[in-house]
C-alpha positions in Angstrom: 95.0 -65.6 -99.7 92.6 -67.1 -97.2 89.0 -68.3 -97.9 87.3 -65.1 -96.7 89.3 -62.9 -99.0 88.7 -65.2 -102.0 85.0 -65.2 -101.2 84.9 -61.4 -101.0 86.9 -60.9 -104.2 85.0 -63.6 -106.1 81.6 -62.5 -104.8 80.6 -65.9 -103.4 80.2 -67.3 -99.9 82.9 -69.2 -98.1 80.5 -72.2 -97.9 80.3 -72.1 -101.8 84.1 -72.2 -102.0 84.1 -75.2 -99.7 81.5 -76.9 -101.9 83.7 -76.2 -105.0 86.6 -77.8 -103.2 84.4 -80.9 -102.3 83.4 -81.1 -106.0 87.1 -80.9 -107.0 86.7 -77.6 -108.8 89.1 -75.8 -106.6 92.2 -77.2 -105.0 93.6 -74.9 -102.4 96.9 -75.6 -100.7 96.6 -76.4 -97.0 98.8 -74.6 -94.6 100.4 -76.5 -91.7 97.7 -74.9 -89.5 95.0 -76.5 -91.7 93.9 -73.2 -93.2 93.2 -73.2 -97.0 95.5 -71.0 -99.0 94.2 -69.8 -102.3 96.1 -68.3 -105.3 95.4 -65.2 -107.3 94.4 -67.5 -110.2 91.6 -69.0 -108.0 89.6 -65.7 -108.3 89.5 -66.3 -112.1 88.7 -70.0 -111.6 85.7 -69.2 -109.4 84.5 -66.7 -111.9 84.8 -69.4 -114.6 82.9 -71.9 -112.5 80.1 -69.3 -112.0 80.0 -68.7 -115.7 79.7 -72.4 -116.5 77.0 -72.9 -113.8 75.0 -70.1 -115.4 75.0 -72.1 -118.7 73.2 -74.9 -116.9 76.2 -77.3 -116.5 76.4 -79.3 -113.3 79.5 -79.4 -111.2 80.5 -82.9 -112.4 80.5 -81.7 -116.0 82.3 -78.5 -115.0 85.1 -80.5 -113.4 85.6 -82.2 -116.8 85.5 -79.1 -118.9 87.1 -76.5 -116.8 90.7 -77.5 -117.5 89.9 -77.1 -121.2 88.4 -73.6 -121.1 90.0 -70.2 -121.5 88.5 -66.8 -120.8 88.0 -64.5 -123.8 86.7 -61.3 -122.4 83.3 -62.0 -120.9 82.9 -65.5 -122.2 84.6 -68.9 -121.9 86.0 -70.6 -125.0 86.8 -74.3 -125.1 90.2 -75.2 -126.4 89.8 -79.0 -126.5 88.0 -80.7 -129.4 87.0 -83.5 -127.0 84.6 -81.1 -125.2 82.1 -81.0 -128.0 80.3 -84.3 -127.2 80.1 -83.4 -123.5 78.7 -80.0 -124.3 76.2 -81.4 -126.8 74.9 -83.8 -124.3 74.4 -81.1 -121.8 72.8 -78.8 -124.4 70.4 -81.6 -125.3 69.5 -82.2 -121.6 68.8 -78.4 -121.2 66.7 -78.4 -124.4 64.6 -81.3 -123.1 64.1 -79.4 -119.8 63.0 -76.3 -121.8 60.5 -78.4 -123.8 59.1 -79.8 -120.6 58.7 -76.3 -119.1 57.1 -75.0 -122.3 54.6 -77.9 -122.2 53.9 -77.1 -118.5 53.3 -73.5 -119.3 51.0 -74.4 -122.2 49.0 -76.6 -119.8 48.7 -73.8 -117.3 47.7 -71.3 -120.0 44.9 -73.7 -121.0 43.7 -74.0 -117.4 43.8 -70.3 -116.9 41.8 -69.7 -120.0 39.2 -72.3 -118.9 39.0 -70.8 -115.4 38.5 -67.3 -116.9 35.8 -68.6 -119.2 34.0 -70.3 -116.3 34.2 -67.0 -114.3 32.8 -65.1 -117.3 29.9 -67.5 -117.4 29.2 -66.9 -113.7 30.4 -70.3 -112.5 31.9 -70.2 -109.1 33.6 -72.9 -107.1 32.9 -72.8 -103.4 35.8 -75.1 -102.5 38.7 -72.9 -103.8 39.9 -70.6 -101.0 40.4 -67.0 -101.8 44.0 -66.0 -102.4 45.9 -62.9 -103.3 46.1 -62.3 -107.0 49.4 -63.0 -108.8 51.0 -60.1 -110.6 
C-alpha cells in the first residue's frame, strides 16, 4: 500500500510516517519509481509505535524495544528480558519529570493562595494588566 493509504488506515499523517521512517521505526520498500510501499503489517507497527509514544518513550528507545514487543489485545507485552533495564530507565526519567511537575504545581498553588489573600486584604497591584480569567 502507498503512504496515503497507510496514513489513513493508521490514523496518522503522511509526514508522521516519513518521520517514523527517518527514525528507523518503519522500513518501507521503495518501488523503482521511488514511491514507498508499505505492508499490511505496517498498520500494526504504526499502532504499536503510537502506543509506545503514549507511554512517554522517545523514538530512540522505541527503535530499541519495538522488535521485542507483541500485541496482547489493547496492550503491548515485552518478550525479551533485556528490555527491563531500558524500560526501568525510562520509567525513572518519567517519574523525575512528574516530580518536577508536581513541585511546579505546588509552587503555583502557593502563589495563587498568596495572591488571593492579598486580594482579600484589599491589596491591588497597578502593574499587572487585566486578563481574562482562567477556567
